[in-house]
N, C-alpha and C positions, 0 to 999 in steps of 0.2 A: 504494500500500500504506500502511496506517495506521501500521505500526511499521517501524523500520529492519530490513533483513535482517541476521540474525546467525547465527553458527555454533553450532548446538545438537546436531548429531549427534556421538555419542560418538567418542572417539579410535579410529581404525581403521575407522570406518564411512564416512567421506567418500571419494569417489573421488579419484584423483590427476589433476590437470588435465593434466600432461605425458603421462601414460599415455593419457588420452582423446585428446589431440591426435595422438599417434603412431598410435593405432589408427585414427583418422579418416583420416589420410594413407595408411595401408595399405589402407583400403577404397576410397578415391577420390583420384585425382590432382588433382581440381578444386580442392581446398583450397590447393594450391600457388599458385593464382592470386590468393590473398588474403593480406593481411597476417597474419603469424603472431601478432603482438601482438594484432590485432583478434580473431582466433579464440580465442586463449587467454583474452582478457578476457571474451568471451562464455561460455566454458566455466566460468571461475571464478565469474562472476556467476550462472550457471545453477545451479551446485552449491550456492551459498549460498542462492539463492531456494528451491530444493527443501528445504533444511534448515529454513528459516524456515517453510515450509508444513507440513512434518512436525511441527514444534513446535505449530503451530495445531491440527493434527489430533489430536495426542496430548492436548492440553488439552480438546478437544471430544468425544473418543470416548465418554466415559461419559455426559456430559450437556452440553448447550449452555449455558454461562454467558455469555449474550449480553444486552446491554441491551435492554429492552423496545422502545425506539424503533427499534432496528435490526430486530428481529423484525417489527414492524408494517409496515416498508417492503418486506418481501419479497413481491413480487407473483406470482412463479412460481419453480419449482424445476426445473432441468434436470439429469437424471442421465445421465452417460456410461456406457454398458454396459462391463463388464469381464470378465476371465477367469472361466470357469465360468458358471453360471446360478444363479438363486435355489435351484433344486433339486439342483444338482450342483456339486461343488467344482472340476471341470475340464470342458473341452470340447476339441474338436479345433482348437487354435490354437497360436500360437508360445509361449504361456506354460504349456502343460500339463505341462512337465517341471520347473517351478520350484515347490518346496513353498510358498514365501512367497506365491505368487499364487493359492492355493486359496481358493475362496469369495469372491473379490473382488467379483463382481457382486452377490452377496447382501449383502455388507457395505455397498456403495454404496446399494442399495435400502433397507436398514434405516436407514442414516444419513439418507436423505431422508425416510423415514417419521417418524423422531424429530423432525427439523426441522419438518416440516409440523405435527406435533402441538404443538410448542412455539409455533409461530406462531399456531395456532388458540386455544391457551390464553390467549395475550396479547390477541389481537384480541377474543375473546369476553368477556374480563374475568372468566371463571370460574376460571382457573388450572387446575392438574391436578385431575382427578376422582379422589379417593382414597376408600378404604374398606376393609372387611374382605375376607377371602378369599371369604366367602359371597356377597358382592355383585360378584364379579369379572365375571361375564357382563353384569350390568346396567351396570357401569361401562364396560366395553368398548363396549357399544352407545351409551352416552351420549357417549363419546369419539369414536366414529365419526360420530355426528350433529353433534358440535361441529366436527369437521374438514370435514364436508360443508358446513356453513354458513359457517365462518370460515377454513378452511384455504386455502392458495395452490394454484393449479393446478400439477400435476406433469407434466413432459414427459420421455418416454423414447423414444429411437430407437436400436435395435440391430439385430442380425441377425434373421432370421426366427425362429430357435430362441429367441433371447433375448426377442424380442417376445411369442412364443407363451407362453413360461414366465411372463412378467409378467402377461399376460392371464389365465392359469390361476390364478395366486396371488390376483389381485384378485377372482376369482369364488368363492373358497373361504370357507366359514363361518369366522368368527373374524378375518378380515382387517379391520383398523381403517381402512384407507384405502379410501374408496368408489371404485367403478369409474369413475364419471363425473368424479372429480377427477384422473384420469390420462389424458393425451393420448399414445397410442402412435402415433408417426409411422412408418408401415409403408412403408419405401422399400428400395431395393436397397443395403443398408449392408454395406461390407466393411472400411473403415478409418475412422479418426477424421475425416478430411477429409470423408467422406461424411456423417457425423453433423452436422458443422458446416454443410455446404451444404444439408442438408434440414431444418434446424431452423426452426420457426416459433413466434413468441411467441403465447401464448394470446390470444384475442380480448379478454379482460377485463383485460389487462395495461395499467397506466397509466404514462405517461411519467415520473412522479415516483417510481415504485416501483423496486425492485432485483430483478435476476435472480440467483437463487442457483444456483451451479454445484457439482455434486458428482461427485468422482472421487477416486482416490488421489493423494496429494500430488505425486509426480513427474510424473504425466501432465499436470498443469496447465501444466508448462513449455511443452509443444507446443501445448496447447489455446489458451492465452491469445495465443500468437503466430500461430497459424492464424486465430484470431478477428480479430486485428489486420489480417491480410492479406485475410480473407474474411468480413467481418462479416455475419451473417445477420439482423441487426436494425438499427434506426436507429443511426447513429453517435451516441454520447452516452448510449446505454442504460447504466444503472448496473449493474455486475457485481460480485457478492460471491462469493468462493470459500469453500467449506466442505469442506476436504480431509479424506479418510479417511487415517489414518496407515498406512504400510507396516509389516508385521511386522518386528521388529528384524533378523531374519536376512536380510531382503531389501533393507534400506534402501540399502546401498552398491551392490548389483548393479542394482537398479531405477533408481536415480539415474543411474548410468553409462549404462544403456541409453537413458534418455530424453534425456540430454545429447547422446549420439551421434546419436540420432534428430533432435534439433533442428538440429544442424549439417547433416544431410542435407536436411531440409525447407527450410532457409534458403538454403544455398549450392548445393545440387545440384538440388533439385526446385522451388525458388522458390515454395513454397506457404505460407511462414511468414516473419515478419520477426524481426529481432534484438530488437526491442522488443515487449513484451507489450501487448495491449489493456489500457487502464487498469482496474485492479481494486482492490478492498479485500478484506482477509481478516481475520476476527474472531479 
């Protein structure tokens, strides 16, 4: 990580490490086989890491204020599907009762589209295509052409419903991301680990480029550690996180859910490591 992890979540929004540890023990006796200090240390580090990534996401949610040299290095964008779909705020999953999880998949897709546009603007040397309202359609088409020529390849692998919805959105008039710039990996996806195991780098990805990952900030906790245990790309591939911030009402709850999940993935399921795959976050 480029910056030290710091506490940025407002007072009252950070989960309590002791509460999380006690809940983990109540869910599985396996944790008693490990050092309490070791587990509590991982919990505290995880809470702070999520807080740091939430800060990055809040900074970038309106526009990406990222150095041009960083944008030029992005060779591909990988979007992790989330609650809801692009067309629906919720779907039949474990998040459908949480108000803060509404439209998360759409937010991630839009975040990726904005990043792809920023990369194309820098690589093309044209910058943003601006003009009057009367030229809006013409400008959208020029932006689409610029992304087609200079934008990074985008990878998406979700459930069949999620994949079908993304394919539908890409085919609609007015969508600025060209269909052939998105690789939809259609596999039997049920959980995050399935997404990691089925991921494939685009053919045109170069070793000196960076892979941009997009999801909401708390989910990166498990993703980076599952990647460390199950890398679907050559070890040494440069990874940069572009987190989407969680709505304020959900920051504490989502963070707690992901920390508990990481403990399970690490100590019970053995599909994640305590240490993350090396990453940077702008």
